[in-house]
VOGUMAR-323932 format. One record per residue (C-alpha): residue in three letters; x, y, z; residue number from 1; chain. Coordinates in nm, 4 decimals, decimal comma. Layout:
BEGIN
<atom roza="Ala" px="X" py="Y" pz="Z" rodo="NUM" drenvex="A"/>
...
//
This chain:
BEGIN
<atom roza="Met" px="-3,4871" py="2,1874" pz="-0,0525" rodo="1" drenvex="A"/>
<atom roza="Ala" px="-3,6857" py="2,1320" pz="0,2527" rodo="2" drenvex="A"/>
<atom roza="Arg" px="-3,5206" py="1,8864" pz="0,4915" rodo="3" drenvex="A"/>
<atom roza="Lys" px="-3,6527" py="1,6638" pz="0,7654" rodo="4" drenvex="A"/>
<atom roza="Ser" px="-3,3243" py="1,4690" pz="0,9069" rodo="5" drenvex="A"/>
<atom roza="Ser" px="-3,3066" py="1,1709" pz="1,1463" rodo="6" drenvex="A"/>
<atom roza="Ser" px="-3,0534" py="1,1058" pz="1,4731" rodo="7" drenvex="A"/>
<atom roza="Val" px="-2,7389" py="1,1280" pz="1,3921" rodo="8" drenvex="A"/>
<atom roza="Phe" px="-2,5171" py="0,7709" pz="1,3455" rodo="9" drenvex="A"/>
<atom roza="Tyr" px="-2,1772" py="0,6967" pz="1,2684" rodo="10" drenvex="A"/>
<atom roza="Leu" px="-2,0166" py="0,4698" pz="0,9917" rodo="11" drenvex="A"/>
<atom roza="Arg" px="-1,6874" py="0,3273" pz="1,0303" rodo="12" drenvex="A"/>
<atom roza="Lys" px="-1,4462" py="0,1598" pz="0,7686" rodo="13" drenvex="A"/>
<atom roza="Tyr" px="-1,0686" py="0,1146" pz="0,6866" rodo="14" drenvex="A"/>
<atom roza="Ala" px="-0,8518" py="0,0317" pz="0,3977" rodo="15" drenvex="A"/>
<atom roza="Glu" px="-0,4717" py="-0,0359" pz="0,3913" rodo="16" drenvex="A"/>
<atom roza="Thr" px="-0,2052" py="0,0873" pz="0,1619" rodo="17" drenvex="A"/>
<atom roza="Asn" px="-0,0788" py="-0,1462" pz="-0,1361" rodo="18" drenvex="A"/>
<atom roza="Ala" px="0,2718" py="-0,0490" pz="-0,2190" rodo="19" drenvex="A"/>
<atom roza="Gly" px="0,1638" py="0,2362" pz="-0,4774" rodo="20" drenvex="A"/>
<atom roza="Thr" px="-0,1301" py="0,1564" pz="-0,5751" rodo="21" drenvex="A"/>
<atom roza="Ala" px="-0,4894" py="0,1862" pz="-0,5083" rodo="22" drenvex="A"/>
<atom roza="Ala" px="-0,7147" py="0,0030" pz="-0,2422" rodo="23" drenvex="A"/>
<atom roza="Thr" px="-1,0519" py="0,0255" pz="-0,1828" rodo="24" drenvex="A"/>
<atom roza="Ala" px="-1,2953" py="-0,0254" pz="0,0678" rodo="25" drenvex="A"/>
<atom roza="Asn" px="-1,6952" py="0,0435" pz="-0,0177" rodo="26" drenvex="A"/>
<atom roza="Ile" px="-1,9566" py="0,1384" pz="0,2470" rodo="27" drenvex="A"/>
<atom roza="Asp" px="-2,2866" py="0,0383" pz="0,1292" rodo="28" drenvex="A"/>
<atom roza="Ile" px="-2,5412" py="0,3334" pz="0,2379" rodo="29" drenvex="A"/>
<atom roza="Ser" px="-2,8041" py="0,1615" pz="0,0243" rodo="30" drenvex="A"/>
<atom roza="Ala" px="-3,0226" py="0,1127" pz="0,3684" rodo="31" drenvex="A"/>
<atom roza="Tyr" px="-3,0282" py="0,5085" pz="0,3960" rodo="32" drenvex="A"/>
<atom roza="Ile" px="-3,1123" py="0,6108" pz="0,0460" rodo="33" drenvex="A"/>
<atom roza="Asp" px="-3,4185" py="0,5913" pz="-0,1798" rodo="34" drenvex="A"/>
<atom roza="Thr" px="-3,4122" py="0,9167" pz="-0,4104" rodo="35" drenvex="A"/>
<atom roza="Leu" px="-3,7722" py="0,8039" pz="-0,5456" rodo="36" drenvex="A"/>
<atom roza="Lys" px="-3,9080" py="0,8992" pz="-0,1663" rodo="37" drenvex="A"/>
<atom roza="Gly" px="-3,6619" py="1,1667" pz="-0,1191" rodo="38" drenvex="A"/>
<atom roza="Asn" px="-3,4671" py="1,0242" pz="0,1028" rodo="39" drenvex="A"/>
<atom roza="Val" px="-3,0512" py="1,0940" pz="0,0813" rodo="40" drenvex="A"/>
<atom roza="Leu" px="-2,7723" py="1,0805" pz="0,3540" rodo="41" drenvex="A"/>
<atom roza="Arg" px="-2,6304" py="1,4087" pz="0,4809" rodo="42" drenvex="A"/>
<atom roza="Ile" px="-2,2565" py="1,3506" pz="0,6001" rodo="43" drenvex="A"/>
<atom roza="Asn" px="-2,1748" py="1,6109" pz="0,8758" rodo="44" drenvex="A"/>
<atom roza="Gln" px="-1,8258" py="1,5432" pz="0,9227" rodo="45" drenvex="A"/>
<atom roza="Val" px="-1,5583" py="1,2561" pz="0,8524" rodo="46" drenvex="A"/>
<atom roza="Trp" px="-1,2705" py="1,1811" pz="1,0685" rodo="47" drenvex="A"/>
<atom roza="Phe" px="-0,9399" py="0,9911" pz="0,9148" rodo="48" drenvex="A"/>
<atom roza="Glu" px="-0,6795" py="0,8114" pz="1,0976" rodo="49" drenvex="A"/>
<atom roza="Trp" px="-0,3646" py="0,6873" pz="0,9812" rodo="50" drenvex="A"/>
<atom roza="Thr" px="-0,1950" py="0,3977" pz="1,1764" rodo="51" drenvex="A"/>
<atom roza="Ser" px="0,0165" py="0,0668" pz="1,1035" rodo="52" drenvex="A"/>
<atom roza="Asp" px="-0,1590" py="-0,2047" pz="0,9660" rodo="53" drenvex="A"/>
<atom roza="Asp" px="-0,2268" py="-0,3654" pz="1,3371" rodo="54" drenvex="A"/>
<atom roza="Gly" px="-0,3683" py="-0,0074" pz="1,4549" rodo="55" drenvex="A"/>
<atom roza="Ser" px="-0,0731" py="0,1037" pz="1,6254" rodo="56" drenvex="A"/>
<atom roza="Pro" px="0,0916" py="0,4407" pz="1,5444" rodo="57" drenvex="A"/>
<atom roza="Ile" px="0,2860" py="0,4820" pz="1,2360" rodo="58" drenvex="A"/>
<atom roza="Asp" px="0,6554" py="0,4643" pz="1,3182" rodo="59" drenvex="A"/>
<atom roza="Thr" px="0,9760" py="0,4580" pz="1,1248" rodo="60" drenvex="A"/>
<atom roza="Ala" px="0,9620" py="0,1050" pz="1,0245" rodo="61" drenvex="A"/>
<atom roza="Asp" px="0,7000" py="0,1498" pz="0,8389" rodo="62" drenvex="A"/>
<atom roza="Val" px="0,8639" py="0,4393" pz="0,6736" rodo="63" drenvex="A"/>
<atom roza="Gly" px="1,1950" py="0,2720" pz="0,6129" rodo="64" drenvex="A"/>
<atom roza="Val" px="1,5255" py="0,3957" pz="0,6814" rodo="65" drenvex="A"/>
<atom roza="Asp" px="1,6177" py="0,7750" pz="0,5147" rodo="66" drenvex="A"/>
<atom roza="Ala" px="1,3110" py="0,7693" pz="0,3323" rodo="67" drenvex="A"/>
<atom roza="Thr" px="1,0096" py="1,0252" pz="0,2391" rodo="68" drenvex="A"/>
<atom roza="Thr" px="0,6737" py="0,8705" pz="0,1848" rodo="69" drenvex="A"/>
<atom roza="Ser" px="0,3234" py="1,0461" pz="0,1330" rodo="70" drenvex="A"/>
<atom roza="Ala" px="-0,0192" py="0,8751" pz="0,1354" rodo="71" drenvex="A"/>
<atom roza="Gly" px="-0,3639" py="0,9777" pz="0,0458" rodo="72" drenvex="A"/>
<atom roza="Gly" px="-0,7153" py="0,8692" pz="0,1659" rodo="73" drenvex="A"/>
<atom roza="Gln" px="-1,0573" py="0,9840" pz="0,0104" rodo="74" drenvex="A"/>
<atom roza="Leu" px="-1,3951" py="0,9344" pz="-0,0114" rodo="75" drenvex="A"/>
<atom roza="Cys" px="-1,6215" py="0,9491" pz="-0,3191" rodo="76" drenvex="A"/>
<atom roza="Thr" px="-1,9766" py="0,8687" pz="-0,4272" rodo="77" drenvex="A"/>
<atom roza="Glu" px="-1,8465" py="0,7200" pz="-0,7111" rodo="78" drenvex="A"/>
<atom roza="Thr" px="-1,5833" py="0,4262" pz="-0,7925" rodo="79" drenvex="A"/>
<atom roza="Gln" px="-1,2191" py="0,5739" pz="-0,8567" rodo="80" drenvex="A"/>
<atom roza="Thr" px="-0,9181" py="0,3867" pz="-0,9214" rodo="81" drenvex="A"/>
<atom roza="Ala" px="-0,6853" py="0,6647" pz="-0,8081" rodo="82" drenvex="A"/>
<atom roza="Leu" px="-0,6932" py="1,0010" pz="-0,5702" rodo="83" drenvex="A"/>
<atom roza="Gln" px="-0,9050" py="1,2621" pz="-0,7567" rodo="84" drenvex="A"/>
<atom roza="Pro" px="-0,8843" py="1,6538" pz="-0,7439" rodo="85" drenvex="A"/>
<atom roza="Leu" px="-1,1398" py="1,8709" pz="-0,5547" rodo="86" drenvex="A"/>
<atom roza="Thr" px="-1,3032" py="1,9151" pz="-0,8955" rodo="87" drenvex="A"/>
<atom roza="Asn" px="-1,4235" py="1,5842" pz="-0,9207" rodo="88" drenvex="A"/>
<atom roza="Thr" px="-1,7911" py="1,5952" pz="-0,7905" rodo="89" drenvex="A"/>
<atom roza="Ser" px="-1,8451" py="1,2564" pz="-0,6494" rodo="90" drenvex="A"/>
<atom roza="Leu" px="-1,5373" py="1,3403" pz="-0,4116" rodo="91" drenvex="A"/>
<atom roza="Ile" px="-1,6976" py="1,3762" pz="-0,0485" rodo="92" drenvex="A"/>
<atom roza="Ala" px="-1,3396" py="1,4264" pz="0,1854" rodo="93" drenvex="A"/>
<atom roza="Lys" px="-0,9796" py="1,4046" pz="0,1532" rodo="94" drenvex="A"/>
<atom roza="His" px="-0,6992" py="1,3774" pz="0,3604" rodo="95" drenvex="A"/>
<atom roza="Gln" px="-0,3144" py="1,3132" pz="0,2836" rodo="96" drenvex="A"/>
<atom roza="Ile" px="-0,0107" py="1,2561" pz="0,5101" rodo="97" drenvex="A"/>
<atom roza="Tyr" px="0,3365" py="1,3154" pz="0,4173" rodo="98" drenvex="A"/>
<atom roza="Leu" px="0,6551" py="1,1618" pz="0,6152" rodo="99" drenvex="A"/>
<atom roza="Ala" px="1,0248" py="1,1470" pz="0,6267" rodo="100" drenvex="A"/>
<atom roza="Thr" px="1,2985" py="0,9523" pz="0,8153" rodo="101" drenvex="A"/>
<atom roza="Asp" px="1,6499" py="1,0447" pz="0,8760" rodo="102" drenvex="A"/>
<atom roza="Asn" px="1,8990" py="0,7679" pz="0,9693" rodo="103" drenvex="A"/>
<atom roza="Gln" px="2,2079" py="1,0312" pz="0,9908" rodo="104" drenvex="A"/>
<atom roza="Ser" px="2,2720" py="0,9509" pz="1,3842" rodo="105" drenvex="A"/>
<atom roza="Gly" px="2,2016" py="0,5796" pz="1,3095" rodo="106" drenvex="A"/>
<atom roza="Thr" px="1,8777" py="0,6041" pz="1,4731" rodo="107" drenvex="A"/>
<atom roza="Asn" px="1,6524" py="0,6509" pz="1,2039" rodo="108" drenvex="A"/>
<atom roza="Asn" px="1,4162" py="0,9509" pz="1,3233" rodo="109" drenvex="A"/>
<atom roza="Leu" px="1,1177" py="1,0540" pz="1,2066" rodo="110" drenvex="A"/>
<atom roza="Ile" px="1,1656" py="1,4008" pz="1,1190" rodo="111" drenvex="A"/>
<atom roza="Thr" px="0,8518" py="1,4758" pz="0,9136" rodo="112" drenvex="A"/>
<atom roza="Tyr" px="0,4867" py="1,4185" pz="0,9679" rodo="113" drenvex="A"/>
<atom roza="His" px="0,2791" py="1,6310" pz="0,8060" rodo="114" drenvex="A"/>
<atom roza="Glu" px="-0,1383" py="1,6071" pz="0,7670" rodo="115" drenvex="A"/>
<atom roza="Asp" px="-0,3455" py="1,7846" pz="0,5039" rodo="116" drenvex="A"/>
<atom roza="Arg" px="-0,7015" py="1,8150" pz="0,5339" rodo="117" drenvex="A"/>
<atom roza="Ser" px="-0,8423" py="1,9091" pz="0,1881" rodo="118" drenvex="A"/>
<atom roza="Met" px="-1,1823" py="1,8662" pz="0,2244" rodo="119" drenvex="A"/>
<atom roza="Asn" px="-1,4220" py="1,7522" pz="0,5108" rodo="120" drenvex="A"/>
<atom roza="Pro" px="-1,8064" py="1,7959" pz="0,5271" rodo="121" drenvex="A"/>
<atom roza="Ala" px="-1,7626" py="1,9882" pz="0,8254" rodo="122" drenvex="A"/>
<atom roza="Asp" px="-1,6379" py="2,2967" pz="0,5852" rodo="123" drenvex="A"/>
<atom roza="Phe" px="-1,9905" py="2,3076" pz="0,4806" rodo="124" drenvex="A"/>
<atom roza="Asp" px="-2,2710" py="2,5193" pz="0,6471" rodo="125" drenvex="A"/>
<atom roza="Asp" px="-2,5383" py="2,1932" pz="0,5859" rodo="126" drenvex="A"/>
<atom roza="Gly" px="-2,2744" py="1,8775" pz="0,5353" rodo="127" drenvex="A"/>
<atom roza="Phe" px="-2,2276" py="1,6986" pz="0,1896" rodo="128" drenvex="A"/>
<atom roza="Leu" px="-2,5418" py="1,5653" pz="0,0546" rodo="129" drenvex="A"/>
<atom roza="Val" px="-2,5230" py="1,1772" pz="-0,1087" rodo="130" drenvex="A"/>
<atom roza="Ala" px="-2,7838" py="1,0267" pz="-0,2981" rodo="131" drenvex="A"/>
<atom roza="Asn" px="-2,5676" py="0,7140" pz="-0,4429" rodo="132" drenvex="A"/>
<atom roza="Asp" px="-2,6365" py="0,3990" pz="-0,2652" rodo="133" drenvex="A"/>
<atom roza="Asn" px="-2,2288" py="0,3295" pz="-0,2190" rodo="134" drenvex="A"/>
<atom roza="Ile" px="-1,9401" py="0,5278" pz="-0,1014" rodo="135" drenvex="A"/>
<atom roza="Gln" px="-1,5792" py="0,4074" pz="-0,1924" rodo="136" drenvex="A"/>
<atom roza="Leu" px="-1,2894" py="0,4790" pz="0,0431" rodo="137" drenvex="A"/>
<atom roza="Leu" px="-0,9786" py="0,4759" pz="-0,1290" rodo="138" drenvex="A"/>
<atom roza="Val" px="-0,6100" py="0,4867" pz="-0,0176" rodo="139" drenvex="A"/>
<atom roza="Gln" px="-0,2997" py="0,5425" pz="-0,2009" rodo="140" drenvex="A"/>
<atom roza="Asp" px="0,0603" py="0,5664" pz="-0,1153" rodo="141" drenvex="A"/>
<atom roza="Ser" px="0,3172" py="0,7083" pz="-0,3131" rodo="142" drenvex="A"/>
<atom roza="Pro" px="0,4732" py="0,4851" pz="-0,6142" rodo="143" drenvex="A"/>
<atom roza="Ser" px="0,8180" py="0,3082" pz="-0,6013" rodo="144" drenvex="A"/>
<atom roza="Pro" px="1,0761" py="0,3928" pz="-0,4641" rodo="145" drenvex="A"/>
<atom roza="His" px="0,8823" py="0,6057" pz="-0,2083" rodo="146" drenvex="A"/>
<atom roza="Thr" px="0,6017" py="0,3537" pz="-0,0932" rodo="147" drenvex="A"/>
<atom roza="Phe" px="0,5941" py="0,2846" pz="0,2629" rodo="148" drenvex="A"/>
<atom roza="Ala" px="0,8069" py="-0,0053" pz="0,3835" rodo="149" drenvex="A"/>
<atom roza="Asn" px="0,4645" py="-0,1687" pz="0,5617" rodo="150" drenvex="A"/>
<atom roza="Pro" px="0,1289" py="-0,1250" pz="0,4734" rodo="151" drenvex="A"/>
<atom roza="Val" px="-0,0444" py="0,1802" pz="0,6733" rodo="152" drenvex="A"/>
<atom roza="Arg" px="-0,4336" py="0,1749" pz="0,7508" rodo="153" drenvex="A"/>
<atom roza="Cys" px="-0,6617" py="0,4951" pz="0,6736" rodo="154" drenvex="A"/>
<atom roza="Ser" px="-0,9351" py="0,4675" pz="0,8837" rodo="155" drenvex="A"/>
<atom roza="Val" px="-1,2612" py="0,6492" pz="0,8846" rodo="156" drenvex="A"/>
<atom roza="Ile" px="-1,5825" py="0,7882" pz="1,0499" rodo="157" drenvex="A"/>
<atom roza="Leu" px="-1,8443" py="0,9556" pz="0,8880" rodo="158" drenvex="A"/>
<atom roza="Glu" px="-2,0713" py="1,1389" pz="1,1117" rodo="159" drenvex="A"/>
<atom roza="Cys" px="-2,4288" py="1,1242" pz="0,9342" rodo="160" drenvex="A"/>
<atom roza="Glu" px="-2,7952" py="1,1420" pz="0,9272" rodo="161" drenvex="A"/>
<atom roza="Gln" px="-3,1121" py="1,0160" pz="0,6958" rodo="162" drenvex="A"/>
<atom roza="Val" px="-3,2694" py="1,3461" pz="0,5362" rodo="163" drenvex="A"/>
<atom roza="Lys" px="-3,6143" py="1,3858" pz="0,3633" rodo="164" drenvex="A"/>
<atom roza="Met" px="-3,6782" py="1,6109" pz="0,0790" rodo="165" drenvex="A"/>
<atom roza="Ser" px="-3,8335" py="1,5964" pz="-0,2481" rodo="166" drenvex="A"/>
<atom roza="Ala" px="-3,7479" py="1,3713" pz="-0,4969" rodo="167" drenvex="A"/>
<atom roza="Ala" px="-3,7175" py="1,6123" pz="-0,7675" rodo="168" drenvex="A"/>
<atom roza="Asp" px="-3,4116" py="1,7239" pz="-0,5263" rodo="169" drenvex="A"/>
<atom roza="Ala" px="-3,3018" py="1,3514" pz="-0,4060" rodo="170" drenvex="A"/>
<atom roza="Gln" px="-3,2641" py="1,2878" pz="-0,7935" rodo="171" drenvex="A"/>
<atom roza="Ala" px="-3,1136" py="1,6193" pz="-0,8890" rodo="172" drenvex="A"/>
<atom roza="Ile" px="-2,8158" py="1,5563" pz="-0,6176" rodo="173" drenvex="A"/>
<atom roza="Leu" px="-2,7976" py="1,1897" pz="-0,7494" rodo="174" drenvex="A"/>
<atom roza="Leu" px="-2,7124" py="1,3403" pz="-1,1123" rodo="175" drenvex="A"/>
<atom roza="Ser" px="-2,4879" py="1,5824" pz="-0,9580" rodo="176" drenvex="A"/>
<atom roza="Gln" px="-2,2539" py="1,3533" pz="-0,7740" rodo="177" drenvex="A"/>
<atom roza="Ala" px="-2,2389" py="1,1392" pz="-1,1184" rodo="178" drenvex="A"/>
<atom roza="Ile" px="-2,1032" py="1,4098" pz="-1,3469" rodo="179" drenvex="A"/>
<atom roza="Gly" px="-1,7395" py="1,3644" pz="-1,1635" rodo="180" drenvex="A"/>
//
């Protein structure tokens, strides 16, 4: 696959948790994609950030008293309704957080904060090639009774570049991502 790339640019989006149900935000990349001409998008890296819904750091009020919760965020080339396993061919990147509070001392301390990056285009030598017109950001927190006490925001930044290749190669990438 011969590839010629453009300058690097960045795309940004966020979505907020919604009491245990999936919430989504779409990133329209149709301006960069034309598989008939061999134009696709290469995502070199994705950064995830988890904050309170106002953009401030997550605190114990977001988690709840004596609570454990978790949330996951993912980027996919196809529309999803829930978090997907790594075997889904439309999955671009995936990130989870796990939190717990303890009110034993009466001060409700955050005792656990763990992040897990399951997949990121930076893990691949040549990034992740996208031939679809849309990228979906999906976030979902744990089901009740382990949902966040307040909505939590998942923000992403995608480092991208437009790539030129043969039309046949671009269409093969499009087909492979649609078989998720």
